[in-house]
DRENLUMFI-114690 format. One record per atom (N, C-alpha, C): residue number from 1; atom name; x, y, z. Coordinates in nm, 4 decimals. Example, Ala and Ser with C-alpha at 12.3 -4.5 7.8 and 13.67 -1.06 7.14 Angstrom:
DRENLUMFI-114690
 num atome       px       py       pz
   1     N   1.3190  -0.5690   0.7800
   1    CA   1.2300  -0.4500   0.7800
   1     C   1.3200  -0.3300   0.7800
   2     N   1.2850  -0.2250   0.7080
   2    CA   1.3670  -0.1060   0.7140
   2     C   1.2900   0.0030   0.7870
***
This chain:
DRENLUMFI-114690
 num atome       px       py       pz
   1     N  -1.2464 -17.4522 -11.0456
   1    CA  -1.1210 -17.3738 -11.0122
   1     C  -1.1087 -17.2293 -11.0336
   2     N  -1.0489 -17.1638 -10.9602
   2    CA  -1.0542 -16.9922 -11.0064
   2     C  -0.8616 -16.9708 -11.0130
   3     N  -0.8582 -16.8781 -11.0689
   3    CA  -0.7342 -16.8146 -11.0700
   3     C  -0.7613 -16.7012 -11.1422
   4     N  -0.6535 -16.5687 -11.1022
   4    CA  -0.6507 -16.4091 -11.1531
   4     C  -0.5603 -16.4677 -11.2555
   5     N  -0.6095 -16.3481 -11.3626
   5    CA  -0.5063 -16.3646 -11.4645
   5     C  -0.5671 -16.2471 -11.5519
   6     N  -0.5012 -16.2403 -11.6921
   6    CA  -0.5143 -16.1357 -11.7795
   6     C  -0.5277 -16.1951 -11.9242
   7     N  -0.5642 -16.0899 -12.0208
   7    CA  -0.4761 -16.1710 -12.1446
   7     C  -0.4727 -16.0146 -12.2125
   8     N  -0.3568 -15.9870 -12.2769
   8    CA  -0.3146 -15.8580 -12.3557
   8     C  -0.3019 -15.8528 -12.4357
   9     N  -0.3522 -15.7466 -12.5530
   9    CA  -0.2409 -15.7638 -12.6676
   9     C  -0.1682 -15.6219 -12.6812
  10     N  -0.0727 -15.6250 -12.7304
  10    CA   0.0133 -15.5049 -12.7669
  10     C   0.1152 -15.5165 -12.8666
  11     N   0.0885 -15.4275 -12.9580
  11    CA   0.1843 -15.4319 -13.1090
  11     C   0.1362 -15.5785 -13.1583
  12     N   0.0080 -15.5994 -13.1202
  12    CA   0.0217 -15.7465 -13.2255
  12     C   0.0198 -15.8738 -13.1737
  13     N   0.0956 -15.8625 -13.0369
  13    CA   0.1147 -15.9818 -12.9552
  13     C   0.0254 -16.0066 -12.8591
  14     N  -0.0627 -16.1059 -12.8739
  14    CA  -0.1564 -16.1170 -12.7725
  14     C  -0.1031 -16.2494 -12.6561
  15     N  -0.0837 -16.1860 -12.5438
  15    CA  -0.0400 -16.3298 -12.4416
  15     C  -0.1311 -16.3189 -12.3106
  16     N  -0.0999 -16.4085 -12.2579
  16    CA  -0.1571 -16.4407 -12.1067
  16     C  -0.0765 -16.3703 -12.0034
  17     N  -0.1487 -16.3786 -11.9051
  17    CA  -0.0624 -16.3801 -11.7790
  17     C  -0.1571 -16.4595 -11.6468
  18     N  -0.0733 -16.5214 -11.6152
  18    CA  -0.1627 -16.5680 -11.4596
  18     C  -0.0954 -16.5534 -11.3643
  19     N  -0.1580 -16.4959 -11.2554
  19    CA  -0.0863 -16.5041 -11.1218
  19     C  -0.0535 -16.6295 -11.0372
  20     N   0.0360 -16.6647 -10.9726
  20    CA   0.0985 -16.7687 -10.9161
  20     C   0.1992 -16.7593 -10.8141
  21     N   0.1902 -16.8385 -10.7107
  21    CA   0.2900 -16.8240 -10.5690
  21     C   0.4157 -16.8410 -10.6132
  22     N   0.5311 -16.7482 -10.5209
  22    CA   0.6583 -16.7783 -10.6093
  22     C   0.7231 -16.8750 -10.5602
  23     N   0.6709 -16.9767 -10.5084
  23    CA   0.7337 -17.1270 -10.5336
  23     C   0.7339 -17.1811 -10.6456
  24     N   0.6005 -17.1225 -10.7268
  24    CA   0.6021 -17.1865 -10.8731
  24     C   0.6971 -17.1495 -10.9491
  25     N   0.7651 -16.9892 -10.9438
  25    CA   0.8614 -16.9591 -11.0155
  25     C   1.0296 -17.0113 -10.9965
  26     N   1.0359 -17.0530 -10.8789
  26    CA   1.1484 -17.1361 -10.8497
  26     C   1.1697 -17.2816 -10.8918
  27     N   1.0256 -17.3193 -10.9423
  27    CA   1.0548 -17.4984 -10.9918
  27     C   1.0115 -17.4817 -11.1508
  28     N   1.1110 -17.5400 -11.2469
  28    CA   1.0794 -17.5348 -11.3774
  28     C   0.9747 -17.6245 -11.4181
  29     N   0.9635 -17.7221 -11.3195
  29    CA   0.8633 -17.8326 -11.3695
  29     C   0.6908 -17.7848 -11.3255
  30     N   0.7175 -17.6862 -11.2215
  30    CA   0.5875 -17.6327 -11.1848
  30     C   0.5233 -17.5189 -11.3028
  31     N   0.6392 -17.4428 -11.3301
  31    CA   0.6294 -17.3173 -11.4784
  31     C   0.6005 -17.3856 -11.5520
  32     N   0.6228 -17.4817 -11.5965
  32    CA   0.5786 -17.5635 -11.7491
  32     C   0.4284 -17.6281 -11.7259
  33     N   0.3925 -17.6475 -11.6051
  33    CA   0.2888 -17.7000 -11.5729
  33     C   0.1636 -17.5950 -11.5845
  34     N   0.1920 -17.4754 -11.5321
  34    CA   0.1057 -17.3931 -11.5062
  34     C   0.1005 -17.3110 -11.6906
  35     N   0.2223 -17.3238 -11.7300
  35    CA   0.2034 -17.2436 -11.8698
  35     C   0.1305 -17.3613 -11.9469
  36     N   0.1426 -17.4899 -11.9539
  36    CA   0.0358 -17.5663 -12.0162
  36     C  -0.0810 -17.5230 -11.9857
  37     N  -0.1333 -17.5196 -11.8319
  37    CA  -0.2756 -17.4891 -11.8015
  37     C  -0.3071 -17.3721 -11.8919
  38     N  -0.2572 -17.2359 -11.8710
  38    CA  -0.2708 -17.1158 -11.9640
  38     C  -0.2965 -17.1404 -12.0845
  39     N  -0.2124 -17.2094 -12.1673
  39    CA  -0.2445 -17.2482 -12.3028
  39     C  -0.3532 -17.3116 -12.3334
  40     N  -0.4604 -17.4546 -12.2161
  40    CA  -0.5577 -17.4818 -12.2419
  40     C  -0.6502 -17.3915 -12.1919
  41     N  -0.6540 -17.3002 -12.1258
  41    CA  -0.7540 -17.1896 -12.0919
  41     C  -0.7446 -17.0962 -12.1742
  42     N  -0.6471 -17.0393 -12.2027
  42    CA  -0.6221 -16.8901 -12.2868
  42     C  -0.6239 -16.9276 -12.4645
  43     N  -0.5576 -17.0244 -12.4534
  43    CA  -0.5665 -17.0460 -12.6326
  43     C  -0.3917 -17.0448 -12.6363
  44     N  -0.3673 -17.0824 -12.7713
  44    CA  -0.2267 -17.0653 -12.8128
  44     C  -0.1671 -16.9340 -12.8100
  45     N  -0.1194 -16.8989 -12.7210
  45    CA  -0.0250 -16.7713 -12.7101
  45     C   0.0801 -16.7656 -12.5936
  46     N   0.1599 -16.7216 -12.5922
  46    CA   0.2769 -16.6940 -12.5004
  46     C   0.1694 -16.6819 -12.3201
  47     N   0.2290 -16.7305 -12.2749
  47    CA   0.1570 -16.7417 -12.1369
  47     C   0.2577 -16.6768 -12.0123
  48     N   0.2851 -16.5583 -11.9525
  48    CA   0.3528 -16.5287 -11.8702
  48     C   0.3150 -16.5431 -11.6890
  49     N   0.4030 -16.5610 -11.6325
  49    CA   0.3698 -16.5984 -11.4728
  49     C   0.4248 -16.4927 -11.4189
  50     N   0.3438 -16.4481 -11.3048
  50    CA   0.3687 -16.3528 -11.2325
  50     C   0.3433 -16.3963 -11.0850
  51     N   0.4143 -16.3443 -10.9897
  51    CA   0.4360 -16.3618 -10.8461
  51     C   0.4502 -16.2308 -10.7868
  52     N   0.4132 -16.2433 -10.6521
  52    CA   0.4346 -16.1023 -10.6112
  52     C   0.5269 -16.1561 -10.4606
  53     N   0.6007 -16.0717 -10.3989
  53    CA   0.6788 -16.1099 -10.2874
  53     C   0.6052 -16.0278 -10.1625
  54     N   0.6517 -16.0459 -10.0292
  54    CA   0.5566 -15.9827  -9.9287
  54     C   0.5214 -15.8484  -9.9306
  55     N   0.6041 -15.7646  -9.9922
  55    CA   0.6020 -15.6075 -10.0206
  55     C   0.5192 -15.5776 -10.1536
  56     N   0.5019 -15.6853 -10.2248
  56    CA   0.3581 -15.6546 -10.3506
  56     C   0.4654 -15.6540 -10.4800
  57     N   0.6189 -15.6812 -10.4527
  57    CA   0.7060 -15.6365 -10.5614
  57     C   0.6826 -15.7657 -10.6336
  58     N   0.6344 -15.7291 -10.7711
  58    CA   0.5893 -15.8267 -10.9028
  58     C   0.7494 -15.9267 -10.9472
  59     N   0.7298 -16.0210 -10.9948
  59    CA   0.8625 -16.0499 -11.0252
  59     C   0.7797 -16.1691 -11.1746
  60     N   0.8066 -16.1577 -11.2989
  60    CA   0.7672 -16.2136 -11.4095
  60     C   0.8552 -16.3238 -11.4754
  61     N   0.7981 -16.4245 -11.5450
  61    CA   0.8575 -16.5483 -11.5835
  61     C   0.8003 -16.5472 -11.7324
  62     N   0.8425 -16.5476 -11.8182
  62    CA   0.7975 -16.5663 -11.9531
  62     C   0.9126 -16.5381 -12.0906
  63     N   0.8697 -16.5154 -12.1762
  63    CA   0.9050 -16.4473 -12.2825
  63     C   0.9546 -16.3027 -12.2502
  64     N   1.1113 -16.2945 -12.2853
  64    CA   1.1716 -16.1499 -12.2477
  64     C   1.1070 -16.0479 -12.2865
  65     N   1.0485 -16.0465 -12.4129
  65    CA   0.9791 -15.9077 -12.4634
  65     C   0.8817 -15.8771 -12.3980
  66     N   0.8304 -15.9567 -12.3232
  66    CA   0.7008 -15.9667 -12.2226
  66     C   0.7294 -15.9132 -12.0970
  67     N   0.8009 -15.9899 -12.0473
  67    CA   0.8529 -15.9721 -11.8994
  67     C   0.8947 -15.8089 -11.9174
  68     N   0.9974 -15.7801 -12.0279
  68    CA   1.0491 -15.6298 -12.0177
  68     C   0.9485 -15.5415 -12.0158
  69     N   0.8276 -15.5537 -12.0843
  69    CA   0.6934 -15.4610 -12.1231
  69     C   0.6622 -15.4698 -11.9933
  70     N   0.6291 -15.5770 -11.8835
  70    CA   0.4926 -15.5952 -11.7972
  70     C   0.6153 -15.5323 -11.6965
  71     N   0.7325 -15.5241 -11.7045
  71    CA   0.8213 -15.4771 -11.5962
  71     C   0.7990 -15.3076 -11.5687
  72     N   0.7706 -15.2682 -11.6980
  72    CA   0.7273 -15.1222 -11.6817
  72     C   0.5930 -15.0537 -11.6294
  73     N   0.5149 -15.1709 -11.6353
  73    CA   0.3883 -15.1312 -11.5741
  73     C   0.3630 -15.1571 -11.4150
  74     N   0.2499 -15.0743 -11.3995
  74    CA   0.2138 -15.1077 -11.2514
  74     C   0.1356 -15.2161 -11.2876
  75     N   0.1029 -15.2914 -11.1591
  75    CA   0.0360 -15.4269 -11.1251
  75     C  -0.0957 -15.3378 -11.1974
  76     N  -0.1761 -15.2684 -11.1241
  76    CA  -0.2756 -15.2032 -11.1667
  76     C  -0.3029 -15.1576 -11.2837
  77     N  -0.2386 -15.1518 -11.3870
  77    CA  -0.2666 -15.1122 -11.4910
  77     C  -0.2937 -15.2522 -11.5862
  78     N  -0.2861 -15.3528 -11.5276
  78    CA  -0.3042 -15.4589 -11.5916
  78     C  -0.4733 -15.5369 -11.5617
  79     N  -0.5343 -15.5174 -11.6847
  79    CA  -0.6732 -15.5946 -11.6770
  79     C  -0.6891 -15.6799 -11.6035
  80     N  -0.6781 -15.7072 -11.4672
  80    CA  -0.7082 -15.8544 -11.4267
  80     C  -0.8413 -15.9110 -11.4131
  81     N  -0.8509 -16.0393 -11.4394
  81    CA  -0.9576 -16.0610 -11.4227
  81     C  -0.9866 -16.2225 -11.3257
  82     N  -1.1025 -16.2477 -11.2451
  82    CA  -1.1148 -16.3962 -11.1733
  82     C  -1.1521 -16.4848 -11.2789
  83     N  -1.0518 -16.5574 -11.3556
  83    CA  -1.1396 -16.6977 -11.4105
  83     C  -1.1892 -16.8048 -11.3226
  84     N  -1.2876 -16.8852 -11.3961
  84    CA  -1.3349 -17.0015 -11.3243
  84     C  -1.3435 -17.0951 -11.4191
  85     N  -1.2844 -17.1849 -11.3777
  85    CA  -1.2581 -17.3377 -11.4799
  85     C  -1.3451 -17.4623 -11.4152
  86     N  -1.4473 -17.4945 -11.4856
  86    CA  -1.4898 -17.6185 -11.4264
  86     C  -1.4158 -17.7188 -11.4537
***
Protein backbone atom coordinates (compact mmCIF):
# COMPACT_ATOMS: atom_id res chain seq x y z
CA UNK A 1 0.00 0.00 0.00
CA UNK A 2 1.25 3.48 -0.83
CA UNK A 3 0.17 6.88 0.45
CA UNK A 4 1.41 10.46 0.45
CA UNK A 5 2.18 12.07 3.76
CA UNK A 6 4.64 14.01 5.82
CA UNK A 7 6.00 14.28 9.33
CA UNK A 8 6.63 17.81 10.55
CA UNK A 9 8.18 19.11 13.75
CA UNK A 10 7.27 22.66 14.71
CA UNK A 11 7.81 24.39 18.05
CA UNK A 12 8.38 21.08 19.80
CA UNK A 13 5.26 19.41 18.33
CA UNK A 14 5.75 16.54 15.92
CA UNK A 15 2.73 15.59 13.80
CA UNK A 16 1.88 13.54 10.74
CA UNK A 17 -0.14 14.55 7.71
CA UNK A 18 -1.86 12.09 5.39
CA UNK A 19 -3.40 13.06 2.05
CA UNK A 20 -6.91 11.63 1.70
CA UNK A 21 -9.82 11.93 -0.70
CA UNK A 22 -12.42 14.59 0.19
CA UNK A 23 -15.00 11.89 1.02
CA UNK A 24 -12.82 10.73 3.93
CA UNK A 25 -13.13 14.15 5.57
CA UNK A 26 -16.94 13.91 5.37
CA UNK A 27 -17.08 10.64 7.33
CA UNK A 28 -16.29 10.54 11.04
CA UNK A 29 -15.68 6.78 10.86
CA UNK A 30 -13.28 7.13 7.92
CA UNK A 31 -11.40 9.98 9.59
CA UNK A 32 -10.95 7.83 12.71
CA UNK A 33 -9.85 4.82 10.64
CA UNK A 34 -7.22 6.80 8.70
CA UNK A 35 -5.95 8.53 11.84
CA UNK A 36 -5.55 5.11 13.47
CA UNK A 37 -3.60 3.98 10.42
CA UNK A 38 -1.44 7.11 10.70
CA UNK A 39 -0.57 6.36 14.32
CA UNK A 40 0.43 2.82 13.36
CA UNK A 41 2.66 4.12 10.55
CA UNK A 42 4.12 7.30 12.08
CA UNK A 43 3.91 6.44 15.77
CA UNK A 44 2.06 8.12 18.60
CA UNK A 45 1.65 11.68 17.39
CA UNK A 46 -1.23 13.88 16.25
CA UNK A 47 -2.40 13.00 12.75
CA UNK A 48 -3.88 15.61 10.42
CA UNK A 49 -5.77 14.63 7.29
CA UNK A 50 -5.59 16.80 4.18
CA UNK A 51 -7.76 16.71 1.07
CA UNK A 52 -7.86 18.96 -1.96
CA UNK A 53 -10.89 20.01 -3.97
CA UNK A 54 -10.96 20.13 -7.78
CA UNK A 55 -9.27 23.57 -7.73
CA UNK A 56 -6.45 22.33 -5.50
CA UNK A 57 -7.70 24.12 -2.37
CA UNK A 58 -6.66 22.18 0.73
CA UNK A 59 -8.94 21.30 3.64
CA UNK A 60 -7.45 19.92 6.86
CA UNK A 61 -8.94 17.87 9.67
CA UNK A 62 -7.19 17.50 12.99
CA UNK A 63 -5.98 19.40 16.00
CA UNK A 64 -6.98 23.05 15.74
CA UNK A 65 -3.54 24.50 16.45
CA UNK A 66 -1.95 22.29 13.80
CA UNK A 67 -4.72 22.97 11.26
CA UNK A 68 -4.28 26.70 11.88
CA UNK A 69 -0.53 26.40 11.27
CA UNK A 70 -1.04 24.37 8.07
CA UNK A 71 -3.64 26.80 6.73
CA UNK A 72 -0.91 29.45 6.56
CA UNK A 73 1.42 27.25 4.50
CA UNK A 74 1.43 26.53 0.82
CA UNK A 75 1.04 22.84 0.04
CA UNK A 76 4.43 23.08 -1.69
CA UNK A 77 6.09 24.01 1.63
CA UNK A 78 5.23 20.64 3.16
CA UNK A 79 7.96 17.96 2.81
CA UNK A 80 5.69 15.35 1.17
CA UNK A 81 6.93 11.82 0.84
CA UNK A 82 5.48 8.68 -0.71
CA UNK A 83 5.30 5.94 1.92
CA UNK A 84 5.10 2.28 1.00
CA UNK A 85 3.66 -0.05 3.62
CA UNK A 86 3.71 -3.82 3.12
